[in-house]
N, CA, C and O atoms as CSV, one atom per row, in Angstrom:
chain,resi,resn,atom,element,x,y,z
A,1,MET,N,N,-26.979,-56.581,11.474
A,1,MET,CA,C,-26.132,-55.799,12.349
A,1,MET,C,C,-26.922,-55.415,13.593
A,1,MET,O,O,-28.036,-54.902,13.492
A,2,GLU,N,N,-26.369,-55.653,14.719
A,2,GLU,CA,C,-27.033,-55.332,15.983
A,2,GLU,C,C,-26.633,-53.925,16.405
A,2,GLU,O,O,-25.465,-53.643,16.671
A,3,LEU,N,N,-27.637,-53.046,16.459
A,3,LEU,CA,C,-27.349,-51.666,16.831
A,3,LEU,C,C,-27.221,-51.491,18.334
A,3,LEU,O,O,-26.396,-50.714,18.815
A,4,PHE,N,N,-28.047,-52.224,19.067
A,4,PHE,CA,C,-28.028,-52.111,20.518
A,4,PHE,C,C,-27.841,-53.486,21.127
A,4,PHE,O,O,-28.641,-54.391,20.889
A,5,ALA,N,N,-26.809,-53.641,21.893
A,5,ALA,CA,C,-26.596,-54.904,22.590
A,5,ALA,C,C,-27.366,-54.906,23.898
A,5,ALA,O,O,-27.565,-55.960,24.502
A,6,ASP,N,N,-27.799,-53.742,24.335
A,6,ASP,CA,C,-28.501,-53.583,25.594
A,6,ASP,C,C,-29.995,-53.829,25.382
A,6,ASP,O,O,-30.639,-53.100,24.627
A,7,GLU,N,N,-30.543,-54.831,26.029
A,7,GLU,CA,C,-31.959,-55.163,25.836
A,7,GLU,C,C,-32.896,-54.088,26.362
A,7,GLU,O,O,-34.091,-54.138,26.069
A,8,CYS,N,N,-32.414,-53.134,27.113
A,8,CYS,CA,C,-33.239,-52.041,27.616
A,8,CYS,C,C,-33.658,-51.090,26.506
A,8,CYS,O,O,-34.524,-50.242,26.719
A,9,HIS,N,N,-33.061,-51.212,25.330
A,9,HIS,CA,C,-33.386,-50.314,24.244
A,9,HIS,C,C,-34.370,-50.908,23.249
A,9,HIS,O,O,-34.503,-50.388,22.141
A,10,THR,N,N,-35.056,-51.971,23.608
A,10,THR,CA,C,-36.055,-52.520,22.712
A,10,THR,C,C,-37.315,-51.675,22.815
A,10,THR,O,O,-37.628,-51.182,23.899
A,11,PRO,N,N,-38.052,-51.492,21.712
A,11,PRO,CA,C,-39.219,-50.618,21.719
A,11,PRO,C,C,-40.268,-50.968,22.765
A,11,PRO,O,O,-40.875,-50.069,23.347
A,12,GLN,N,N,-40.493,-52.259,23.016
A,12,GLN,CA,C,-41.550,-52.634,23.958
A,12,GLN,C,C,-41.274,-52.133,25.372
A,12,GLN,O,O,-42.207,-51.949,26.154
A,13,ASN,N,N,-40.007,-51.911,25.707
A,13,ASN,CA,C,-39.674,-51.485,27.060
A,13,ASN,C,C,-39.961,-50.010,27.302
A,13,ASN,O,O,-39.955,-49.558,28.447
A,14,THR,N,N,-40.212,-49.256,26.238
A,14,THR,CA,C,-40.511,-47.844,26.414
A,14,THR,C,C,-41.994,-47.627,26.704
A,14,THR,O,O,-42.386,-46.528,27.096
A,15,ASP,N,N,-42.808,-48.635,26.523
A,15,ASP,CA,C,-44.242,-48.545,26.761
A,15,ASP,C,C,-44.512,-48.541,28.267
A,15,ASP,O,O,-44.105,-49.459,28.979
A,16,GLN,N,N,-45.190,-47.519,28.736
A,16,GLN,CA,C,-45.512,-47.401,30.164
A,16,GLN,C,C,-46.363,-48.582,30.634
A,16,GLN,O,O,-46.264,-48.998,31.789
A,17,ARG,N,N,-47.199,-49.124,29.744
A,17,ARG,CA,C,-48.037,-50.256,30.157
A,17,ARG,C,C,-47.201,-51.495,30.445
A,17,ARG,O,O,-47.561,-52.295,31.309
A,18,VAL,N,N,-46.101,-51.663,29.742
A,18,VAL,CA,C,-45.208,-52.809,29.999
A,18,VAL,C,C,-44.582,-52.663,31.380
A,18,VAL,O,O,-44.514,-53.626,32.144
A,19,LEU,N,N,-44.129,-51.464,31.693
A,19,LEU,CA,C,-43.557,-51.207,33.005
A,19,LEU,C,C,-44.606,-51.434,34.102
A,19,LEU,O,O,-44.307,-52.012,35.147
A,20,THR,N,N,-45.820,-50.979,33.856
A,20,THR,CA,C,-46.898,-51.177,34.827
A,20,THR,C,C,-47.212,-52.660,34.997
A,20,THR,O,O,-47.479,-53.114,36.110
A,21,LEU,N,N,-47.182,-53.411,33.910
A,21,LEU,CA,C,-47.410,-54.857,34.005
A,21,LEU,C,C,-46.344,-55.496,34.895
A,21,LEU,O,O,-46.668,-56.318,35.752
A,22,ALA,N,N,-45.094,-55.132,34.704
A,22,ALA,CA,C,-44.014,-55.698,35.524
A,22,ALA,C,C,-44.210,-55.353,37.000
A,22,ALA,O,O,-44.046,-56.216,37.863
A,23,HIS,N,N,-44.556,-54.108,37.293
A,23,HIS,CA,C,-44.796,-53.705,38.686
A,23,HIS,C,C,-46.010,-54.437,39.265
A,23,HIS,O,O,-46.006,-54.836,40.430
A,24,THR,N,N,-47.030,-54.606,38.454
A,24,THR,CA,C,-48.241,-55.304,38.914
A,24,THR,C,C,-47.927,-56.758,39.250
A,24,THR,O,O,-48.333,-57.264,40.296
A,25,LEU,N,N,-47.209,-57.419,38.363
A,25,LEU,CA,C,-46.849,-58.816,38.617
A,25,LEU,C,C,-45.984,-58.941,39.861
A,25,LEU,O,O,-46.175,-59.850,40.669
A,26,GLU,N,N,-45.038,-58.034,40.014
A,26,GLU,CA,C,-44.185,-58.065,41.204
A,26,GLU,C,C,-45.028,-57.903,42.468
A,26,GLU,O,O,-44.799,-58.596,43.460
A,27,ALA,N,N,-45.991,-56.999,42.438
A,27,ALA,CA,C,-46.851,-56.770,43.600
A,27,ALA,C,C,-47.743,-57.973,43.898
A,27,ALA,O,O,-48.069,-58.239,45.055
A,28,LEU,N,N,-48.136,-58.695,42.853
A,28,LEU,CA,C,-49.038,-59.839,43.030
A,28,LEU,C,C,-48.305,-61.155,43.280
A,28,LEU,O,O,-48.940,-62.183,43.516
A,29,ARG,N,N,-47.001,-61.129,43.231
A,29,ARG,CA,C,-46.204,-62.348,43.456
A,29,ARG,C,C,-46.683,-63.144,44.679
A,29,ARG,O,O,-46.866,-64.356,44.568
A,30,PRO,N,N,-46.893,-62.508,45.837
A,30,PRO,CA,C,-47.319,-63.289,47.012
A,30,PRO,C,C,-48.753,-63.815,46.915
A,30,PRO,O,O,-49.169,-64.621,47.748
A,31,ARG,N,N,-49.498,-63.378,45.928
A,31,ARG,CA,C,-50.904,-63.770,45.807
A,31,ARG,C,C,-51.115,-64.931,44.826
A,31,ARG,O,O,-52.253,-65.275,44.505
A,32,THR,N,N,-50.014,-65.534,44.351
A,32,THR,CA,C,-50.185,-66.661,43.439
A,32,THR,C,C,-50.960,-67.763,44.134
A,32,THR,O,O,-50.819,-67.980,45.337
A,33,ASP,N,N,-51.771,-68.446,43.369
A,33,ASP,CA,C,-52.635,-69.508,43.862
A,33,ASP,C,C,-52.232,-70.786,43.134
A,33,ASP,O,O,-52.580,-70.978,41.969
A,34,ASN,N,N,-51.501,-71.657,43.822
A,34,ASN,CA,C,-50.962,-72.879,43.210
A,34,ASN,C,C,-50.142,-72.556,41.961
A,34,ASN,O,O,-50.251,-73.236,40.941
A,35,GLY,N,N,-49.320,-71.508,42.055
A,35,GLY,CA,C,-48.462,-71.142,40.941
A,35,GLY,C,C,-49.175,-70.414,39.822
A,35,GLY,O,O,-48.638,-70.290,38.721
A,36,ARG,N,N,-50.376,-69.933,40.086
A,36,ARG,CA,C,-51.161,-69.259,39.049
A,36,ARG,C,C,-51.704,-67.926,39.554
A,36,ARG,O,O,-51.898,-67.716,40.752
A,37,LEU,N,N,-51.941,-67.037,38.596
A,37,LEU,CA,C,-52.681,-65.802,38.849
A,37,LEU,C,C,-53.753,-65.702,37.770
A,37,LEU,O,O,-53.443,-65.751,36.580
A,38,ALA,N,N,-55.004,-65.564,38.177
A,38,ALA,CA,C,-56.087,-65.418,37.206
A,38,ALA,C,C,-55.840,-64.160,36.376
A,38,ALA,O,O,-55.532,-63.102,36.923
A,39,VAL,N,N,-55.973,-64.277,35.063
A,39,VAL,CA,C,-55.732,-63.139,34.173
A,39,VAL,C,C,-56.640,-61.971,34.553
A,39,VAL,O,O,-56.191,-60.825,34.575
A,40,SER,N,N,-57.891,-62.243,34.848
A,40,SER,CA,C,-58.821,-61.161,35.209
A,40,SER,C,C,-58.422,-60.506,36.535
A,40,SER,O,O,-58.632,-59.307,36.717
A,41,PHE,N,N,-57.857,-61.271,37.446
A,41,PHE,CA,C,-57.378,-60.749,38.730
A,41,PHE,C,C,-56.205,-59.789,38.505
A,41,PHE,O,O,-56.153,-58.711,39.097
A,42,VAL,N,N,-55.271,-60.190,37.645
A,42,VAL,CA,C,-54.122,-59.344,37.320
A,42,VAL,C,C,-54.606,-58.088,36.593
A,42,VAL,O,O,-54.117,-56.988,36.854
A,43,MET,N,N,-55.566,-58.255,35.681
A,43,MET,CA,C,-56.103,-57.121,34.933
A,43,MET,C,C,-56.725,-56.081,35.870
A,43,MET,O,O,-56.533,-54.880,35.681
A,44,GLU,N,N,-57.462,-56.537,36.867
A,44,GLU,CA,C,-58.088,-55.606,37.814
A,44,GLU,C,C,-57.038,-54.766,38.534
A,44,GLU,O,O,-57.199,-53.554,38.680
A,45,GLU,N,N,-55.965,-55.411,38.981
A,45,GLU,CA,C,-54.898,-54.679,39.660
A,45,GLU,C,C,-54.175,-53.754,38.682
A,45,GLU,O,O,-53.863,-52.612,39.020
A,46,PHE,N,N,-53.912,-54.238,37.487
A,46,PHE,CA,C,-53.269,-53.426,36.454
A,46,PHE,C,C,-54.102,-52.178,36.179
A,46,PHE,O,O,-53.566,-51.071,36.128
A,47,ASN,N,N,-55.406,-52.353,36.002
A,47,ASN,CA,C,-56.289,-51.227,35.690
A,47,ASN,C,C,-56.328,-50.191,36.810
A,47,ASN,O,O,-56.534,-49.005,36.552
A,48,ARG,N,N,-56.132,-50.629,38.041
A,48,ARG,CA,C,-56.071,-49.685,39.163
A,48,ARG,C,C,-54.829,-48.788,39.085
A,48,ARG,O,O,-54.795,-47.696,39.652
A,49,ARG,N,N,-53.822,-49.274,38.376
A,49,ARG,CA,C,-52.537,-48.574,38.335
A,49,ARG,C,C,-52.359,-47.670,37.110
A,49,ARG,O,O,-51.377,-46.932,37.030
A,50,VAL,N,N,-53.280,-47.716,36.172
A,50,VAL,CA,C,-53.129,-46.922,34.942
A,50,VAL,C,C,-54.298,-45.950,34.786
A,50,VAL,O,O,-55.364,-46.161,35.364
A,51,PRO,N,N,-54.095,-44.878,33.999
A,51,PRO,CA,C,-55.220,-43.990,33.697
A,51,PRO,C,C,-56.316,-44.751,32.948
A,51,PRO,O,O,-56.039,-45.734,32.261
A,52,LYS,N,N,-57.531,-44.299,33.084
A,52,LYS,CA,C,-58.674,-45.008,32.511
A,52,LYS,C,C,-58.502,-45.285,31.015
A,52,LYS,O,O,-58.880,-46.355,30.538
A,53,GLU,N,N,-57.935,-44.332,30.276
A,53,GLU,CA,C,-57.787,-44.520,28.826
A,53,GLU,C,C,-56.762,-45.606,28.478
A,53,GLU,O,O,-56.721,-46.060,27.334
A,54,GLN,N,N,-55.943,-46.025,29.431
A,54,GLN,CA,C,-54.975,-47.094,29.184
A,54,GLN,C,C,-55.425,-48.432,29.760
A,54,GLN,O,O,-54.721,-49.435,29.640
A,55,SER,N,N,-56.596,-48.444,30.383
A,55,SER,CA,C,-57.068,-49.681,31.014
A,55,SER,C,C,-57.629,-50.640,29.969
A,55,SER,O,O,-57.953,-50.252,28.847
A,56,PHE,N,N,-57.730,-51.890,30.371
A,56,PHE,CA,C,-58.295,-52.934,29.516
A,56,PHE,C,C,-59.742,-53.158,29.906
A,56,PHE,O,O,-60.091,-53.141,31.086
A,57,LYS,N,N,-60.580,-53.367,28.901
A,57,LYS,CA,C,-62.013,-53.559,29.143
A,57,LYS,C,C,-62.374,-55.027,29.351
A,57,LYS,O,O,-63.403,-55.338,29.951
A,58,SER,N,N,-61.528,-55.926,28.854
A,58,SER,CA,C,-61.843,-57.356,28.989
A,58,SER,C,C,-60.592,-58.157,29.313
A,58,SER,O,O,-59.473,-57.784,28.962
A,59,ALA,N,N,-60.822,-59.269,29.995
A,59,ALA,CA,C,-59.719,-60.167,30.328
A,59,ALA,C,C,-59.129,-60.785,29.056
A,59,ALA,O,O,-57.941,-61.102,29.008
A,60,LYS,N,N,-59.960,-60.950,28.038
A,60,LYS,CA,C,-59.475,-61.512,26.780
A,60,LYS,C,C,-58.442,-60.575,26.142
A,60,LYS,O,O,-57.396,-61.028,25.678
A,61,ALA,N,N,-58.734,-59.280,26.120
A,61,ALA,CA,C,-57.796,-58.299,25.563
A,61,ALA,C,C,-56.529,-58.227,26.420
A,61,ALA,O,O,-55.417,-58.147,25.897
A,62,PHE,N,N,-56.713,-58.256,27.731
A,62,PHE,CA,C,-55.553,-58.214,28.623
A,62,PHE,C,C,-54.705,-59.469,28.440
A,62,PHE,O,O,-53.476,-59.394,28.431
A,63,GLY,N,N,-55.351,-60.614,28.296
A,63,GLY,CA,C,-54.624,-61.866,28.052
A,63,GLY,C,C,-53.791,-61.796,26.780
A,63,GLY,O,O,-52.672,-62.307,26.739
A,64,ALA,N,N,-54.334,-61.162,25.739
A,64,ALA,CA,C,-53.585,-61.001,24.486
A,64,ALA,C,C,-52.362,-60.103,24.714
A,64,ALA,O,O,-51.285,-60.364,24.179
A,65,PHE,N,N,-52.538,-59.054,25.506
A,65,PHE,CA,C,-51.425,-58.163,25.852
A,65,PHE,C,C,-50.337,-58.941,26.597
A,65,PHE,O,O,-49.152,-58.811,26.292
A,66,VAL,N,N,-50.746,-59.738,27.562
A,66,VAL,CA,C,-49.801,-60.539,28.349
A,66,VAL,C,C,-49.075,-61.537,27.445
A,66,VAL,O,O,-47.856,-61.684,27.526
A,67,ARG,N,N,-49.831,-62.217,26.588
A,67,ARG,CA,C,-49.217,-63.189,25.674
A,67,ARG,C,C,-48.251,-62.523,24.703
A,67,ARG,O,O,-47.247,-63.120,24.314
A,68,SER,N,N,-48.550,-61.290,24.312
A,68,SER,CA,C,-47.681,-60.579,23.359
A,68,SER,C,C,-46.284,-60.354,23.944
A,68,SER,O,O,-45.331,-60.081,23.214
A,69,HIS,N,N,-46.178,-60.470,25.257
A,69,HIS,CA,C,-44.878,-60.343,25.919
A,69,HIS,C,C,-44.322,-61.705,26.318
A,69,HIS,O,O,-43.435,-61.822,27.164
A,70,GLU,N,N,-44.880,-62.731,25.673
A,70,GLU,CA,C,-44.416,-64.110,25.818
A,70,GLU,C,C,-44.502,-64.624,27.243
A,70,GLU,O,O,-43.671,-65.420,27.682
A,71,LEU,N,N,-45.522,-64.160,27.964
A,71,LEU,CA,C,-45.769,-64.673,29.311
A,71,LEU,C,C,-46.769,-65.812,29.207
A,71,LEU,O,O,-47.701,-65.748,28.405
A,72,PRO,N,N,-46.587,-66.855,30.010
A,72,PRO,CA,C,-47.397,-68.067,29.867
A,72,PRO,C,C,-48.807,-67.922,30.451
A,72,PRO,O,O,-48.989,-67.578,31.619
A,73,VAL,N,N,-49.785,-68.197,29.600
A,73,VAL,CA,C,-51.191,-68.193,30.013
A,73,VAL,C,C,-51.750,-69.577,29.692
A,73,VAL,O,O,-51.491,-70.135,28.626
A,74,THR,N,N,-52.519,-70.119,30.630
A,74,THR,CA,C,-53.079,-71.461,30.442
A,74,THR,C,C,-54.077,-71.479,29.292
A,74,THR,O,O,-54.752,-70.486,29.019
A,75,ASP,N,N,-54.157,-72.623,28.624
A,75,ASP,CA,C,-55.196,-72.832,27.610
A,75,ASP,C,C,-56.487,-73.276,28.275
A,75,ASP,O,O,-57.582,-72.989,27.792
A,76,SER,N,N,-56.343,-73.982,29.393
A,76,SER,CA,C,-57.520,-74.483,30.108
A,76,SER,C,C,-57.934,-73.502,31.202
A,76,SER,O,O,-57.199,-72.567,31.522
A,77,LEU,N,N,-59.105,-73.723,31.764
A,77,LEU,CA,C,-59.663,-72.842,32.786
A,77,LEU,C,C,-59.398,-73.404,34.178
A,77,LEU,O,O,-59.437,-74.616,34.390
A,78,HIS,N,N,-59.131,-72.510,35.118
A,78,HIS,CA,C,-58.825,-72.904,36.498
A,78,HIS,C,C,-59.513,-71.962,37.462
A,78,HIS,O,O,-59.914,-70.859,37.090
A,79,ASP,N,N,-59.649,-72.402,38.705
A,79,ASP,CA,C,-60.118,-71.538,39.779
A,79,ASP,C,C,-58.883,-70.990,40.483
A,79,ASP,O,O,-58.053,-71.750,40.983
A,80,ALA,N,N,-58.769,-69.647,40.517
A,80,ALA,CA,C,-57.615,-69.026,41.178
A,80,ALA,C,C,-57.969,-67.605,41.586
A,80,ALA,O,O,-58.714,-66.916,40.889
A,81,ASN,N,N,-57.438,-67.179,42.705
A,81,ASN,CA,C,-57.599,-65.806,43.185
A,81,ASN,C,C,-59.066,-65.396,43.296
A,81,ASN,O,O,-59.418,-64.250,43.018
A,82,GLY,N,N,-59.910,-66.329,43.699
A,82,GLY,CA,C,-61.326,-66.027,43.857
A,82,GLY,C,C,-62.101,-65.972,42.550
A,82,GLY,O,O,-63.282,-65.627,42.552
A,83,LYS,N,N,-61.471,-66.300,41.453
A,83,LYS,CA,C,-62.125,-66.316,40.135
A,83,LYS,C,C,-62.395,-67.756,39.744
A,83,LYS,O,O,-61.551,-68.631,39.935
A,84,SER,N,N,-63.565,-67.995,39.201
A,84,SER,CA,C,-63.935,-69.346,38.757
A,84,SER,C,C,-63.735,-69.478,37.260
A,84,SER,O,O,-64.035,-68.565,36.491
A,85,ARG,N,N,-63.224,-70.629,36.865
A,85,ARG,CA,C,-63.066,-70.953,35.455
A,85,ARG,C,C,-62.393,-69.824,34.680
A,85,ARG,O,O,-62.953,-69.275,33.731
A,86,ALA,N,N,-61.186,-69.495,35.106
A,86,ALA,CA,C,-60.447,-68.386,34.492
A,86,ALA,C,C,-59.166,-68.887,33.840
A,86,ALA,O,O,-58.558,-69.854,34.298
A,87,ARG,N,N,-58.771,-68.226,32.784
A,87,ARG,CA,C,-57.433,-68.458,32.243
A,87,ARG,C,C,-56.459,-67.836,33.229
A,87,ARG,O,O,-56.762,-66.827,33.867
A,88,CYS,N,N,-55.304,-68.438,33.346
A,88,CYS,CA,C,-54.355,-67.994,34.367
A,88,CYS,C,C,-52.957,-67.814,33.806
A,88,CYS,O,O,-52.539,-68.514,32.883
A,89,LEU,N,N,-52.251,-66.868,34.381
A,89,LEU,CA,C,-50.818,-66.763,34.159
A,89,LEU,C,C,-50.167,-67.858,34.987
A,89,LEU,O,O,-50.530,-68.071,36.144
A,90,ILE,N,N,-49.219,-68.540,34.401
A,90,ILE,CA,C,-48.482,-69.570,35.121
A,90,ILE,C,C,-47.184,-68.927,35.601
A,90,ILE,O,O,-46.355,-68.506,34.795
A,91,TRP,N,N,-47.018,-68.856,36.906
A,91,TRP,CA,C,-45.825,-68.210,37.458
A,91,TRP,C,C,-44.632,-69.123,37.263
A,91,TRP,O,O,-44.519,-70.157,37.921
A,92,ASP,N,N,-43.749,-68.746,36.368
A,92,ASP,CA,C,-42.547,-69.540,36.115
A,92,ASP,C,C,-41.376,-68.621,35.801
A,92,ASP,O,O,-41.452,-67.412,36.022
A,93,GLN,N,N,-40.308,-69.185,35.294
A,93,GLN,CA,C,-39.088,-68.416,35.013
A,93,GLN,C,C,-39.311,-67.320,33.981
A,93,GLN,O,O,-38.636,-66.291,34.015
A,94,ARG,N,N,-40.252,-67.527,33.065
A,94,ARG,CA,C,-40.506,-66.487,32.057
A,94,ARG,C,C,-41.041,-65.216,32.713
A,94,ARG,O,O,-40.678,-64.108,32.319
A,95,ILE,N,N,-41.899,-65.378,33.707
A,95,ILE,CA,C,-42.424,-64.212,34.417
A,95,ILE,C,C,-41.315,-63.582,35.252
A,95,ILE,O,O,-41.169,-62.360,35.271
A,96,GLU,N,N,-40.543,-64.404,35.934
A,96,GLU,CA,C,-39.420,-63.889,36.728
A,96,GLU,C,C,-38.455,-63.090,35.848
A,96,GLU,O,O,-38.032,-61.996,36.219
A,97,ALA,N,N,-38.112,-63.641,34.686
A,97,ALA,CA,C,-37.179,-62.977,33.781
A,97,ALA,C,C,-37.775,-61.671,33.237
A,97,ALA,O,O,-37.069,-60.670,33.111
A,98,PHE,N,N,-39.058,-61.685,32.919
A,98,PHE,CA,C,-39.734,-60.491,32.424
A,98,PHE,C,C,-39.669,-59.374,33.463
A,98,PHE,O,O,-39.289,-58.247,33.146
A,99,ILE,N,N,-40.041,-59.689,34.701
A,99,ILE,CA,C,-40.025,-58.689,35.768
A,99,ILE,C,C,-38.607,-58.136,35.943
A,99,ILE,O,O,-38.404,-56.923,36.000
A,100,LYS,N,N,-37.658,-59.023,36.026
A,100,LYS,CA,C,-36.271,-58.600,36.242
A,100,LYS,C,C,-35.788,-57.710,35.097
A,100,LYS,O,O,-35.195,-56.657,35.331
A,101,ARG,N,N,-36.042,-58.134,33.867
A,101,ARG,CA,C,-35.580,-57.374,32.701
A,101,ARG,C,C,-36.237,-56.003,32.637
A,101,ARG,O,O,-35.550,-55.000,32.444
A,102,ILE,N,N,-37.539,-55.943,32.793
A,102,ILE,CA,C,-38.259,-54.669,32.663
A,102,ILE,C,C,-37.911,-53.733,33.815
A,102,ILE,O,O,-37.639,-52.553,33.595
A,103,LEU,N,N,-37.917,-54.248,35.033
A,103,LEU,CA,C,-37.635,-53.368,36.165
A,103,LEU,C,C,-36.174,-52.934,36.185
A,103,LEU,O,O,-35.881,-51.799,36.559
A,104,ASN,N,N,-35.259,-53.800,35.796
A,104,ASN,CA,C,-33.846,-53.399,35.711
A,104,ASN,C,C,-33.634,-52.356,34.631
A,104,ASN,O,O,-32.856,-51.420,34.812
A,105,CYS,N,N,-34.321,-52.513,33.508
A,105,CYS,CA,C,-34.221,-51.525,32.428
A,105,CYS,C,C,-34.790,-50.199,32.884
A,105,CYS,O,O,-34.258,-49.141,32.546
A,106,SER,N,N,-35.861,-50.247,33.642
A,106,SER,CA,C,-36.486,-49.029,34.146
A,106,SER,C,C,-35.524,-48.286,35.055
A,106,SER,O,O,-35.380,-47.068,34.947
A,107,VAL,N,N,-34.872,-49.004,35.944
A,107,VAL,CA,C,-33.901,-48.389,36.855
A,107,VAL,C,C,-32.738,-47.824,36.050
A,107,VAL,O,O,-32.274,-46.717,36.322
A,108,SER,N,N,-32.267,-48.576,35.061
A,108,SER,CA,C,-31.164,-48.137,34.217
A,108,SER,C,C,-31.539,-46.874,33.443
A,108,SER,O,O,-30.745,-45.937,33.360
A,109,GLN,N,N,-32.749,-46.846,32.877
A,109,GLN,CA,C,-33.198,-45.681,32.128
A,109,GLN,C,C,-33.368,-44.479,33.040
A,109,GLN,O,O,-33.018,-43.364,32.654
A,110,ASP,N,N,-33.899,-44.679,34.246
A,110,ASP,CA,C,-34.055,-43.586,35.205
A,110,ASP,C,C,-32.698,-42.989,35.565
A,110,ASP,O,O,-32.550,-41.769,35.638
A,111,ALA,N,N,-31.708,-43.851,35.790
A,111,ALA,CA,C,-30.364,-43.380,36.147
A,111,ALA,C,C,-29.757,-42.588,34.995
A,111,ALA,O,O,-29.110,-41.565,35.219
A,112,THR,N,N,-29.961,-43.050,33.771
A,112,THR,CA,C,-29.439,-42.346,32.598
A,112,THR,C,C,-30.091,-40.977,32.468
A,112,THR,O,O,-29.413,-39.982,32.212
A,113,GLU,N,N,-31.412,-40.929,32.646
A,113,GLU,CA,C,-32.127,-39.657,32.545
A,113,GLU,C,C,-31.659,-38.685,33.627
A,113,GLU,O,O,-31.476,-37.500,33.349
A,114,LYS,N,N,-31.464,-39.167,34.854
A,114,LYS,CA,C,-30.996,-38.298,35.935
A,114,LYS,C,C,-29.586,-37.806,35.649
A,114,LYS,O,O,-29.266,-36.646,35.909
A,115,SER,N,N,-28.742,-38.684,35.116
A,115,SER,CA,C,-27.378,-38.300,34.772
A,115,SER,C,C,-27.400,-37.212,33.706
A,115,SER,O,O,-26.640,-36.247,33.791
A,116,GLU,N,N,-28.264,-37.358,32.706
A,116,GLU,CA,C,-28.380,-36.360,31.647
A,116,GLU,C,C,-28.890,-35.038,32.219
A,116,GLU,O,O,-28.450,-33.971,31.792
A,117,GLN,N,N,-29.815,-35.098,33.180
A,117,GLN,CA,C,-30.302,-33.885,33.822
A,117,GLN,C,C,-29.174,-33.164,34.532
A,117,GLN,O,O,-29.031,-31.947,34.412
A,118,TRP,N,N,-28.361,-33.928,35.284
A,118,TRP,CA,C,-27.250,-33.329,36.018
A,118,TRP,C,C,-26.282,-32.664,35.056
A,118,TRP,O,O,-25.776,-31.577,35.333
A,119,GLU,N,N,-26.021,-33.315,33.921
A,119,GLU,CA,C,-25.110,-32.754,32.928
A,119,GLU,C,C,-25.640,-31.429,32.387
A,119,GLU,O,O,-24.872,-30.491,32.173
A,120,GLU,N,N,-26.956,-31.351,32.165
A,120,GLU,CA,C,-27.569,-30.111,31.680
A,120,GLU,C,C,-27.420,-29.002,32.731
A,120,GLU,O,O,-27.148,-27.854,32.381
A,121,TRP,N,N,-27.593,-29.330,33.985
A,121,TRP,CA,C,-27.525,-28.337,35.055
A,121,TRP,C,C,-26.098,-27.838,35.271
A,121,TRP,O,O,-25.887,-26.693,35.671
A,122,GLU,N,N,-25.122,-28.706,35.004
A,122,GLU,CA,C,-23.717,-28.339,35.233
A,122,GLU,C,C,-23.196,-27.388,34.165
A,122,GLU,O,O,-22.207,-26.689,34.388
A,123,VAL,N,N,-23.850,-27.354,33.008
A,123,VAL,CA,C,-23.374,-26.527,31.889
A,123,VAL,C,C,-23.580,-25.063,32.146
A,123,VAL,O,O,-23.233,-24.234,31.304
């Protein structure tokens, strides 16, 4: 039985790090290098956007986080974004869909929260 038809209610979307990943990828979109972003390059930008206790210490750990959201990471090593011999995110439809889904859910959740606030104030 499906309790929620709305994909915005999946547990992974409530994680602030997932939202930060989507914003980071969106910001780095123009910096793709031959359709790739070095995982360590994305991690550096991601870490700038989160509190220190939520940052990643290694590109390997960050790569596992990215893969856990079914985003494509190369098996082979490439030169991209000033990084040598790095695993890379492959910019494709999966990344586009991830950004769209997470950011749309974020906007939807923000609107719901604001609506609930207004309802509380009107009482």
